[in-house]
N, CA, C and O atoms as a GROMACS GRO file, in nm:
protein
  516
    1MET      N    1  -0.154  -1.753   0.044
    1MET     CA    2  -0.103  -1.624   0.006
    1MET      C    3  -0.080  -1.536   0.128
    1MET      O    4   0.010  -1.452   0.126
    2GLY      N    5  -0.157  -1.552   0.233
    2GLY     CA    6  -0.140  -1.466   0.349
    2GLY      C    7  -0.221  -1.340   0.339
    2GLY      O    8  -0.302  -1.323   0.248
    3GLU      N    9  -0.198  -1.251   0.434
    3GLU     CA   10  -0.274  -1.126   0.438
    3GLU      C   11  -0.233  -1.033   0.325
    3GLU      O   12  -0.119  -1.033   0.281
    4ALA      N   13  -0.330  -0.954   0.280
    4ALA     CA   14  -0.303  -0.850   0.180
    4ALA      C   15  -0.407  -0.741   0.195
    4ALA      O   16  -0.520  -0.766   0.236
    5ASN      N   17  -0.368  -0.620   0.161
    5ASN     CA   18  -0.459  -0.507   0.155
    5ASN      C   19  -0.487  -0.480   0.008
    5ASN      O   20  -0.395  -0.476  -0.073
    6PHE      N   21  -0.613  -0.463  -0.027
    6PHE     CA   22  -0.652  -0.434  -0.165
    6PHE      C   23  -0.711  -0.293  -0.171
    6PHE      O   24  -0.810  -0.263  -0.104
    7LEU      N   25  -0.649  -0.206  -0.251
    7LEU     CA   26  -0.691  -0.068  -0.263
    7LEU      C   27  -0.736  -0.039  -0.406
    7LEU      O   28  -0.657  -0.050  -0.499
    8PRO      N   29  -0.864  -0.003  -0.425
    8PRO     CA   30  -0.908   0.036  -0.559
    8PRO      C   31  -0.834   0.162  -0.601
    8PRO      O   32  -0.806   0.250  -0.519
    9ALA      N   33  -0.803   0.171  -0.729
    9ALA     CA   34  -0.730   0.287  -0.781
    9ALA      C   35  -0.768   0.309  -0.927
    9ALA      O   36  -0.830   0.224  -0.991
   10ARG      N   37  -0.728   0.424  -0.979
   10ARG     CA   38  -0.748   0.457  -1.120
   10ARG      C   39  -0.617   0.510  -1.175
   10ARG      O   40  -0.551   0.593  -1.112
   11VAL      N   41  -0.580   0.462  -1.293
   11VAL     CA   42  -0.458   0.509  -1.358
   11VAL      C   43  -0.485   0.649  -1.414
   11VAL      O   44  -0.578   0.668  -1.492
   12ARG      N   45  -0.406   0.746  -1.373
   12ARG     CA   46  -0.422   0.884  -1.419
   12ARG      C   47  -0.337   0.914  -1.541
   12ARG      O   48  -0.372   1.002  -1.620
   13GLY      N   49  -0.228   0.844  -1.558
   13GLY     CA   50  -0.142   0.866  -1.674
   13GLY      C   51  -0.016   0.784  -1.665
   13GLY      O   52   0.017   0.729  -1.560
   14THR      N   53   0.055   0.778  -1.775
   14THR     CA   54   0.182   0.705  -1.778
   14THR      C   55   0.287   0.793  -1.845
   14THR      O   56   0.256   0.877  -1.930
   15ALA      N   57   0.411   0.772  -1.805
   15ALA     CA   58   0.524   0.842  -1.865
   15ALA      C   59   0.646   0.754  -1.847
   15ALA      O   60   0.686   0.723  -1.735
   16GLY      N   61   0.704   0.714  -1.959
   16GLY     CA   62   0.822   0.629  -1.952
   16GLY      C   63   0.790   0.498  -1.884
   16GLY      O   64   0.701   0.425  -1.926
   17SER      N   65   0.864   0.469  -1.778
   17SER     CA   66   0.845   0.342  -1.708
   17SER      C   67   0.765   0.359  -1.579
   17SER      O   68   0.773   0.275  -1.489
   18GLU      N   69   0.687   0.468  -1.570
   18GLU     CA   70   0.605   0.491  -1.452
   18GLU      C   71   0.460   0.517  -1.490
   18GLU      O   72   0.430   0.565  -1.599
   19ALA      N   73   0.373   0.485  -1.396
   19ALA     CA   74   0.231   0.517  -1.410
   19ALA      C   75   0.186   0.585  -1.281
   19ALA      O   76   0.220   0.542  -1.171
   20GLU      N   77   0.108   0.691  -1.296
   20GLU     CA   78   0.053   0.758  -1.179
   20GLU      C   79  -0.086   0.704  -1.155
   20GLU      O   80  -0.171   0.704  -1.244
   21VAL      N   81  -0.109   0.657  -1.032
   21VAL     CA   82  -0.240   0.605  -0.994
   21VAL      C   83  -0.296   0.687  -0.879
   21VAL      O   84  -0.221   0.742  -0.798
   22GLU      N   85  -0.428   0.693  -0.873
   22GLU     CA   86  -0.495   0.764  -0.764
   22GLU      C   87  -0.581   0.667  -0.686
   22GLU      O   88  -0.661   0.592  -0.742
   23THR      N   89  -0.563   0.670  -0.556
   23THR     CA   90  -0.642   0.588  -0.464
   23THR      C   91  -0.720   0.682  -0.372
   23THR      O   92  -0.703   0.803  -0.379
   24ALA      N   93  -0.803   0.626  -0.289
   24ALA     CA   94  -0.873   0.707  -0.189
   24ALA      C   95  -0.775   0.770  -0.091
   24ALA      O   96  -0.809   0.865  -0.021
   25LEU      N   97  -0.653   0.719  -0.087
   25LEU     CA   98  -0.550   0.770   0.004
   25LEU      C   99  -0.462   0.876  -0.060
   25LEU      O  100  -0.389   0.945   0.011
   26GLY      N  101  -0.469   0.890  -0.192
   26GLY     CA  102  -0.387   0.988  -0.263
   26GLY      C  103  -0.327   0.930  -0.389
   26GLY      O  104  -0.353   0.816  -0.427
   27ARG      N  105  -0.244   1.012  -0.455
   27ARG     CA  106  -0.178   0.971  -0.580
   27ARG      C  107  -0.037   0.922  -0.552
   27ARG      O  108   0.030   0.967  -0.459
   28VAL      N  109   0.006   0.827  -0.636
   28VAL     CA  110   0.140   0.773  -0.622
   28VAL      C  111   0.190   0.729  -0.760
   28VAL      O  112   0.112   0.678  -0.841
   29ALA      N  113   0.319   0.748  -0.785
   29ALA     CA  114   0.382   0.701  -0.909
   29ALA      C  115   0.440   0.563  -0.884
   29ALA      O  116   0.516   0.542  -0.789
   30LEU      N  117   0.404   0.468  -0.970
   30LEU     CA  118   0.450   0.329  -0.956
   30LEU      C  119   0.522   0.286  -1.083
   30LEU      O  120   0.491   0.335  -1.192
   31PRO      N  121   0.617   0.194  -1.072
   31PRO     CA  122   0.682   0.142  -1.192
   31PRO      C  123   0.580   0.060  -1.273
   31PRO      O  124   0.497  -0.011  -1.217
   32THR      N  125   0.588   0.071  -1.405
   32THR     CA  126   0.495  -0.004  -1.490
   32THR      C  127   0.514  -0.154  -1.471
   32THR      O  128   0.423  -0.232  -1.500
   33ALA      N  129   0.630  -0.197  -1.424
   33ALA     CA  130   0.653  -0.339  -1.396
   33ALA      C  131   0.561  -0.392  -1.286
   33ALA      O  132   0.542  -0.513  -1.275
   34ALA      N  133   0.504  -0.302  -1.204
   34ALA     CA  134   0.412  -0.343  -1.097
   34ALA      C  135   0.279  -0.392  -1.153
   34ALA      O  136   0.204  -0.462  -1.084
   35PHE      N  137   0.248  -0.357  -1.278
   35PHE     CA  138   0.123  -0.395  -1.342
   35PHE      C  139   0.139  -0.535  -1.399
   35PHE      O  140   0.177  -0.552  -1.515
   36VAL      N  141   0.111  -0.635  -1.316
   36VAL     CA  142   0.141  -0.773  -1.352
   36VAL      C  143   0.041  -0.835  -1.450
   36VAL      O  144   0.068  -0.940  -1.507
   37SER      N  145  -0.073  -0.771  -1.469
   37SER     CA  146  -0.175  -0.832  -1.556
   37SER      C  147  -0.204  -0.748  -1.679
   37SER      O  148  -0.313  -0.757  -1.736
   38GLY      N  149  -0.109  -0.667  -1.721
   38GLY     CA  150  -0.128  -0.589  -1.844
   38GLY      C  151  -0.061  -0.454  -1.837
   38GLY      O  152  -0.011  -0.413  -1.732
   39VAL      N  153  -0.061  -0.385  -1.948
   39VAL     CA  154   0.000  -0.253  -1.959
   39VAL      C  155  -0.096  -0.149  -1.900
   39VAL      O  156  -0.215  -0.153  -1.929
   40PRO      N  157  -0.045  -0.057  -1.818
   40PRO     CA  158  -0.134   0.044  -1.760
   40PRO      C  159  -0.187   0.138  -1.868
   40PRO      O  160  -0.114   0.180  -1.957
   41ALA      N  161  -0.315   0.171  -1.859
   41ALA     CA  162  -0.378   0.262  -1.954
   41ALA      C  163  -0.449   0.372  -1.875
   41ALA      O  164  -0.523   0.344  -1.781
   42ALA      N  165  -0.427   0.497  -1.914
   42ALA     CA  166  -0.490   0.610  -1.846
   42ALA      C  167  -0.641   0.590  -1.842
   42ALA      O  168  -0.703   0.554  -1.942
   43GLY      N  169  -0.699   0.614  -1.726
   43GLY     CA  170  -0.843   0.602  -1.709
   43GLY      C  171  -0.890   0.465  -1.666
   43GLY      O  172  -1.007   0.448  -1.632
   44SER      N  173  -0.801   0.366  -1.666
   44SER     CA  174  -0.844   0.231  -1.630
   44SER      C  175  -0.847   0.213  -1.479
   44SER      O  176  -0.766   0.270  -1.406
   45ASP      N  177  -0.943   0.131  -1.434
   45ASP     CA  178  -0.953   0.098  -1.292
   45ASP      C  179  -0.863  -0.021  -1.263
   45ASP      O  180  -0.858  -0.118  -1.338
   46VAL      N  181  -0.791  -0.012  -1.151
   46VAL     CA  182  -0.698  -0.117  -1.110
   46VAL      C  183  -0.713  -0.138  -0.959
   46VAL      O  184  -0.784  -0.063  -0.891
   47THR      N  185  -0.647  -0.240  -0.909
   47THR     CA  186  -0.645  -0.266  -0.765
   47THR      C  187  -0.500  -0.282  -0.722
   47THR      O  188  -0.425  -0.361  -0.780
   48LEU      N  189  -0.460  -0.205  -0.620
   48LEU     CA  190  -0.326  -0.218  -0.564
   48LEU      C  191  -0.330  -0.326  -0.456
   48LEU      O  192  -0.417  -0.325  -0.369
   49CYS      N  193  -0.236  -0.417  -0.463
   49CYS     CA  194  -0.223  -0.523  -0.363
   49CYS      C  195  -0.098  -0.490  -0.281
   49CYS      O  196   0.014  -0.488  -0.332
   50VAL      N  197  -0.122  -0.466  -0.152
   50VAL     CA  198  -0.014  -0.426  -0.062
   50VAL      C  199  -0.008  -0.526   0.053
   50VAL      O  200  -0.104  -0.540   0.129
   51ARG      N  201   0.103  -0.594   0.064
   51ARG     CA  202   0.119  -0.690   0.175
   51ARG      C  203   0.152  -0.613   0.303
   51ARG      O  204   0.229  -0.516   0.298
   52PRO      N  205   0.097  -0.655   0.416
   52PRO     CA  206   0.119  -0.583   0.542
   52PRO      C  207   0.266  -0.567   0.580
   52PRO      O  208   0.304  -0.466   0.638
   53GLU      N  209   0.348  -0.667   0.549
   53GLU     CA  210   0.489  -0.659   0.587
   53GLU      C  211   0.568  -0.561   0.502
   53GLU      O  212   0.683  -0.532   0.534
   54HIS      N  213   0.509  -0.510   0.396
   54HIS     CA  214   0.579  -0.413   0.312
   54HIS      C  215   0.561  -0.269   0.358
   54HIS      O  216   0.633  -0.180   0.313
   55VAL      N  217   0.466  -0.245   0.449
   55VAL     CA  218   0.449  -0.111   0.505
   55VAL      C  219   0.569  -0.084   0.595
   55VAL      O  220   0.604  -0.167   0.679
   56ARG      N  221   0.630   0.031   0.576
   56ARG     CA  222   0.752   0.064   0.651
   56ARG      C  223   0.727   0.185   0.740
   56ARG      O  224   0.639   0.266   0.713
   57SER      N  225   0.804   0.196   0.844
   57SER     CA  226   0.796   0.314   0.927
   57SER      C  227   0.859   0.431   0.851
   57SER      O  228   0.932   0.410   0.754
   58ALA      N  229   0.832   0.551   0.894
   58ALA     CA  230   0.883   0.670   0.826
   58ALA      C  231   1.035   0.672   0.823
   58ALA      O  232   1.094   0.742   0.740
   59ALA      N  233   1.101   0.598   0.911
   59ALA     CA  234   1.247   0.599   0.918
   59ALA      C  235   1.310   0.492   0.828
   59ALA      O  236   1.424   0.452   0.849
   60ALA      N  237   1.237   0.446   0.728
   60ALA     CA  238   1.291   0.342   0.639
   60ALA      C  239   1.422   0.389   0.576
   60ALA      O  240   1.439   0.507   0.544
   61ASP      N  241   1.514   0.295   0.559
   61ASP     CA  242   1.645   0.329   0.505
   61ASP      C  243   1.658   0.298   0.356
   61ASP      O  244   1.769   0.292   0.303
   62VAL      N  245   1.545   0.277   0.288
   62VAL     CA  246   1.544   0.252   0.144
   62VAL      C  247   1.445   0.349   0.080
   62VAL      O  248   1.354   0.397   0.148
   63PRO      N  249   1.461   0.379  -0.050
   63PRO     CA  250   1.365   0.469  -0.115
   63PRO      C  251   1.223   0.411  -0.112
   63PRO      O  252   1.202   0.293  -0.139
   64THR      N  253   1.128   0.497  -0.078
   64THR     CA  254   0.989   0.453  -0.066
   64THR      C  255   0.894   0.554  -0.130
   64THR      O  256   0.934   0.666  -0.162
   65VAL      N  257   0.769   0.512  -0.147
   65VAL     CA  258   0.661   0.601  -0.186
   65VAL      C  259   0.560   0.603  -0.072
   65VAL      O  260   0.555   0.509   0.009
   66SER      N  261   0.480   0.707  -0.065
   66SER     CA  262   0.380   0.717   0.041
   66SER      C  263   0.240   0.706  -0.017
   66SER      O  264   0.209   0.767  -0.119
   67LEU      N  265   0.157   0.626   0.048
   67LEU     CA  266   0.015   0.618   0.013
   67LEU      C  267  -0.067   0.712   0.101
   67LEU      O  268  -0.190   0.706   0.100
   68GLY      N  269  -0.002   0.797   0.177
   68GLY     CA  270  -0.072   0.889   0.265
   68GLY      C  271  -0.046   0.856   0.411
   68GLY      O  272   0.046   0.781   0.443
   69ARG      N  273  -0.127   0.913   0.497
   69ARG     CA  274  -0.112   0.893   0.640
   69ARG      C  275  -0.234   0.822   0.694
   69ARG      O  276  -0.345   0.836   0.642
   70GLY      N  277  -0.212   0.745   0.801
   70GLY     CA  278  -0.320   0.675   0.867
   70GLY      C  279  -0.304   0.683   1.017
   70GLY      O  280  -0.200   0.727   1.068
   71ARG      N  281  -0.407   0.639   1.088
   71ARG     CA  282  -0.404   0.639   1.234
   71ARG      C  283  -0.413   0.495   1.283
   71ARG      O  284  -0.502   0.420   1.242
   72ILE      N  285  -0.323   0.457   1.370
   72ILE     CA  286  -0.323   0.322   1.426
   72ILE      C  287  -0.441   0.310   1.522
   72ILE      O  288  -0.454   0.389   1.615
   73THR      N  289  -0.527   0.210   1.497
   73THR     CA  290  -0.643   0.190   1.585
   73THR      C  291  -0.623   0.072   1.678
   73THR      O  292  -0.697   0.057   1.775
   74GLY      N  293  -0.525  -0.012   1.652
   74GLY     CA  294  -0.497  -0.125   1.738
   74GLY      C  295  -0.366  -0.189   1.697
   74GLY      O  296  -0.326  -0.183   1.581
   75SER      N  297  -0.300  -0.252   1.794
   75SER     CA  298  -0.172  -0.316   1.768
   75SER      C  299  -0.154  -0.435   1.860
   75SER      O  300  -0.193  -0.430   1.977
   76ALA      N  301  -0.095  -0.541   1.808
   76ALA     CA  302  -0.062  -0.658   1.889
   76ALA      C  303   0.076  -0.706   1.850
   76ALA      O  304   0.112  -0.706   1.732
   77PHE      N  305   0.154  -0.747   1.948
   77PHE     CA  306   0.289  -0.797   1.922
   77PHE      C  307   0.280  -0.945   1.888
   77PHE      O  308   0.225  -1.024   1.964
   78PHE      N  309   0.337  -0.984   1.772
   78PHE     CA  310   0.332  -1.122   1.725
   78PHE      C  311   0.469  -1.190   1.731
   78PHE      O  312   0.489  -1.292   1.665
   79GLY      N  313   0.561  -1.138   1.808
   79GLY     CA  314   0.694  -1.198   1.821
   79GLY      C  315   0.790  -1.147   1.715
   79GLY      O  316   0.895  -1.092   1.748
   80THR      N  317   0.756  -1.165   1.589
   80THR     CA  318   0.842  -1.118   1.480
   80THR      C  319   0.806  -0.979   1.432
   80THR      O  320   0.885  -0.915   1.362
   81HIS      N  321   0.687  -0.931   1.469
   81HIS     CA  322   0.639  -0.800   1.424
   81HIS      C  323   0.521  -0.754   1.509
   81HIS      O  324   0.466  -0.830   1.588
   82HIS      N  325   0.486  -0.629   1.491
   82HIS     CA  326   0.363  -0.574   1.550
   82HIS      C  327   0.258  -0.574   1.438
   82HIS      O  328   0.279  -0.514   1.333
   83ARG      N  329   0.147  -0.640   1.461
   83ARG     CA  330   0.036  -0.639   1.364
   83ARG      C  331  -0.055  -0.523   1.401
   83ARG      O  332  -0.114  -0.522   1.509
   84CYS      N  333  -0.067  -0.426   1.311
   84CYS     CA  334  -0.143  -0.304   1.340
   84CYS      C  335  -0.259  -0.289   1.244
   84CYS      O  336  -0.250  -0.323   1.126
   85HIS      N  337  -0.369  -0.237   1.297
   85HIS     CA  338  -0.480  -0.193   1.214
   85HIS      C  339  -0.467  -0.043   1.200
   85HIS      O  340  -0.447   0.029   1.298
   86VAL      N  341  -0.478   0.004   1.076
   86VAL     CA  342  -0.457   0.145   1.046
   86VAL      C  343  -0.577   0.195   0.967
   86VAL      O  344  -0.619   0.131   0.870
   87VAL      N  345  -0.632   0.310   1.007
   87VAL     CA  346  -0.742   0.371   0.935
   87VAL      C  347  -0.689   0.495   0.864
   87VAL      O  348  -0.624   0.580   0.926
   88ALA      N  349  -0.717   0.504   0.734
   88ALA     CA  350  -0.681   0.620   0.655
   88ALA      C  351  -0.807   0.660   0.578
   88ALA      O  352  -0.848   0.592   0.484
   89GLY      N  353  -0.868   0.769   0.617
   89GLY     CA  354  -0.997   0.807   0.557
   89GLY      C  355  -1.099   0.700   0.589
   89GLY      O  356  -1.122   0.667   0.705
   90ASP      N  357  -1.162   0.644   0.486
   90ASP     CA  358  -1.260   0.536   0.502
   90ASP      C  359  -1.197   0.399   0.479
   90ASP      O  360  -1.269   0.299   0.468
   91THR      N  361  -1.065   0.393   0.472
   91THR     CA  362  -0.994   0.269   0.438
   91THR      C  363  -0.929   0.210   0.562
   91THR      O  364  -0.861   0.280   0.637
   92MET      N  365  -0.948   0.080   0.583
   92MET     CA  366  -0.882   0.007   0.693
   92MET      C  367  -0.772  -0.079   0.631
   92MET      O  368  -0.797  -0.154   0.537
   93LEU      N  369  -0.652  -0.068   0.685
   93LEU     CA  370  -0.538  -0.145   0.637
   93LEU      C  371  -0.476  -0.223   0.752
   93LEU      O  372  -0.493  -0.188   0.868
   94THR      N  373  -0.405  -0.330   0.717
   94THR     CA  374  -0.326  -0.404   0.813
   94THR      C  375  -0.180  -0.380   0.779
   94THR      O  376  -0.140  -0.388   0.663
   95ALA      N  377  -0.100  -0.350   0.882
   95ALA     CA  378   0.043  -0.328   0.863
   95ALA      C  379   0.119  -0.413   0.963
   95ALA      O  380   0.077  -0.426   1.078
   96HIS      N  381   0.230  -0.471   0.920
   96HIS     CA  382   0.320  -0.544   1.009
   96HIS      C  383   0.444  -0.458   1.026
   96HIS      O  384   0.525  -0.446   0.934
   97LEU      N  385   0.458  -0.400   1.143
   97LEU     CA  386   0.572  -0.313   1.169
   97LEU      C  387   0.680  -0.390   1.244
   97LEU      O  388   0.650  -0.487   1.312
   98PRO      N  389   0.806  -0.347   1.232
   98PRO     CA  390   0.918  -0.420   1.293
   98PRO      C  391   0.906  -0.430   1.445
   98PRO      O  392   0.838  -0.350   1.510
   99GLN      N  393   0.975  -0.529   1.500
   99GLN     CA  394   0.981  -0.550   1.646
   99GLN      C  395   1.029  -0.424   1.718
   99GLN      O  396   0.984  -0.394   1.829
  100THR      N  397   1.120  -0.352   1.654
  100THR     CA  398   1.182  -0.236   1.718
  100THR      C  399   1.091  -0.114   1.723
  100THR      O  400   1.120  -0.020   1.796
  101ASP      N  401   0.981  -0.114   1.647
  101ASP     CA  402   0.886  -0.004   1.653
  101ASP      C  403   0.803  -0.016   1.780
  101ASP      O  404   0.795  -0.123   1.840
  102ASN      N  405   0.741   0.093   1.819
  102ASN     CA  406   0.654   0.092   1.937
  102ASN      C  407   0.520   0.155   1.899
  102ASN      O  408   0.488   0.265   1.945
  103PRO      N  409   0.440   0.086   1.815
  103PRO     CA  410   0.315   0.146   1.768
  103PRO      C  411   0.212   0.154   1.881
  103PRO      O  412   0.193   0.059   1.957
  104GLU      N  413   0.146   0.269   1.890
  104GLU     CA  414   0.044   0.288   1.991
  104GLU      C  415  -0.085   0.333   1.926
  104GLU      O  416  -0.083   0.409   1.829
  105ALA      N  417  -0.198   0.286   1.978
  105ALA     CA  418  -0.328   0.327   1.926
  105ALA      C  419  -0.338   0.479   1.931
  105ALA      O  420  -0.303   0.542   2.031
  106GLY      N  421  -0.386   0.536   1.822
  106GLY     CA  422  -0.400   0.680   1.811
  106GLY      C  423  -0.283   0.748   1.742
  106GLY      O  424  -0.296   0.862   1.698
  107ALA      N  425  -0.170   0.679   1.731
  107ALA     CA  426  -0.052   0.738   1.666
  107ALA      C  427  -0.072   0.746   1.515
  107ALA      O  428  -0.140   0.661   1.456
  108GLU      N  429  -0.014   0.847   1.454
  108GLU     CA  430  -0.018   0.863   1.308
  108GLU      C  431   0.096   0.783   1.246
  108GLU      O  432   0.204   0.769   1.304
  109LEU      N  433   0.069   0.730   1.126
  109LEU     CA  434   0.167   0.650   1.055
  109LEU      C  435   0.170   0.692   0.910
  109LEU      O  436   0.065   0.699   0.845
  110ASP      N  437   0.288   0.720   0.857
  110ASP     CA  438   0.304   0.746   0.715
  110ASP      C  439   0.307   0.610   0.646
  110ASP      O  440   0.393   0.528   0.676
  111LEU      N  441   0.214   0.586   0.556
  111LEU     CA  442   0.202   0.456   0.489
  111LEU      C  443   0.303   0.447   0.375
  111LEU      O  444   0.268   0.467   0.258
  112ARG      N  445   0.428   0.417   0.410
  112ARG     CA  446   0.538   0.413   0.314
  112ARG      C  447   0.566   0.269   0.273
  112ARG      O  448   0.559   0.177   0.354
  113LEU      N  449   0.599   0.253   0.145
  113LEU     CA  450   0.633   0.122   0.089
  113LEU      C  451   0.737   0.140  -0.020
  113LEU      O  452   0.747   0.247  -0.080
  114LYS      N  453   0.814   0.036  -0.044
  114LYS     CA  454   0.898   0.036  -0.163
  114LYS      C  455   0.802   0.025  -0.281
  114LYS      O  456   0.713  -0.059  -0.281
  115ALA      N  457   0.821   0.109  -0.382
  115ALA     CA  458   0.728   0.110  -0.496
  115ALA      C  459   0.723  -0.025  -0.564
  115ALA      O  460   0.617  -0.066  -0.614
  116ASP      N  461   0.836  -0.096  -0.568
  116ASP     CA  462   0.837  -0.225  -0.638
  116ASP      C  463   0.776  -0.338  -0.554
  116ASP      O  464   0.772  -0.452  -0.600
  117SER      N  465   0.730  -0.308  -0.432
  117SER     CA  466   0.663  -0.411  -0.352
  117SER      C  467   0.512  -0.410  -0.374
  117SER      O  468   0.442  -0.501  -0.329
  118ILE      N  469   0.461  -0.309  -0.444
  118ILE     CA  470   0.318  -0.299  -0.472
  118ILE      C  471   0.288  -0.375  -0.600
  118ILE      O  472   0.357  -0.356  -0.701
  119VAL      N  473   0.187  -0.459  -0.597
  119VAL     CA  474   0.143  -0.532  -0.716
  119VAL      C  475   0.012  -0.469  -0.762
  119VAL      O  476  -0.079  -0.449  -0.682
  120VAL      N  477   0.004  -0.437  -0.891
  120VAL     CA  478  -0.116  -0.373  -0.946
  120VAL      C  479  -0.188  -0.473  -1.036
  120VAL      O  480  -0.131  -0.527  -1.131
  121LEU      N  481  -0.314  -0.497  -1.004
  121LEU     CA  482  -0.398  -0.588  -1.082
  121LEU      C  483  -0.499  -0.507  -1.162
  121LEU      O  484  -0.560  -0.414  -1.109
  122GLN      N  485  -0.515  -0.542  -1.289
  122GLN     CA  486  -0.617  -0.477  -1.372
  122GLN      C  487  -0.754  -0.527  -1.327
  122GLN      O  488  -0.764  -0.641  -1.281
  123ASP      N  489  -0.857  -0.447  -1.338
  123ASP     CA  490  -0.991  -0.493  -1.303
  123ASP      C  491  -1.024  -0.619  -1.380
  123ASP      O  492  -0.995  -0.630  -1.499
  124GLY      N  493  -1.086  -0.714  -1.310
  124GLY     CA  494  -1.123  -0.840  -1.373
  124GLY      C  495  -1.008  -0.939  -1.378
  124GLY      O  496  -1.017  -1.040  -1.448
  125ALA      N  497  -0.897  -0.911  -1.306
  125ALA     CA  498  -0.780  -0.998  -1.312
  125ALA      C  499  -0.776  -1.095  -1.195
  125ALA      O  500  -0.668  -1.140  -1.156
  126GLY      N  501  -0.890  -1.128  -1.139
  126GLY     CA  502  -0.892  -1.232  -1.039
  126GLY      C  503  -0.903  -1.188  -0.894
  126GLY      O  504  -0.890  -1.272  -0.805
  127VAL      N  505  -0.926  -1.060  -0.868
  127VAL     CA  506  -0.941  -1.015  -0.730
  127VAL      C  507  -1.083  -1.050  -0.686
  127VAL      O  508  -1.181  -1.012  -0.750
  128VAL      N  509  -1.090  -1.124  -0.578
  128VAL     CA  510  -1.220  -1.162  -0.523
  128VAL      C  511  -1.240  -1.084  -0.395
  128VAL      O  512  -1.158  -1.094  -0.304
  129GLY      N  513  -1.350  -1.007  -0.386
  129GLY     CA  514  -1.375  -0.921  -0.270
  129GLY      C  515  -1.419  -1.000  -0.158
  129GLY      O  516  -1.445  -0.945  -0.051
   0.00000   0.00000   0.00000
């Protein structure tokens, strides 16, 4: 499967084809299609699965949602991307930024993703810590 970031969250409500979830990083509206293991229900605990390559720089040219801001604590160039460690509050994330970015330790990063790239798992749906 490769690398993934797992963020605990709680469903705050649903409206139409969207569900609002709250994480330690903030609230975000996600398409209900992201809930791959069931229908979202207000008050339920879920886990957001975010692949590092889906994190985009603030200059993304496609519509995105933000999970908040983080600080880059380390970066290494892997040829096809920069593998970065990002701290947001008490949460550590891994992000793969494009070759053309120049991430530096200490820099702030808006944790932007395409909403349809986030997979939401219901509690008890197979996430192993």
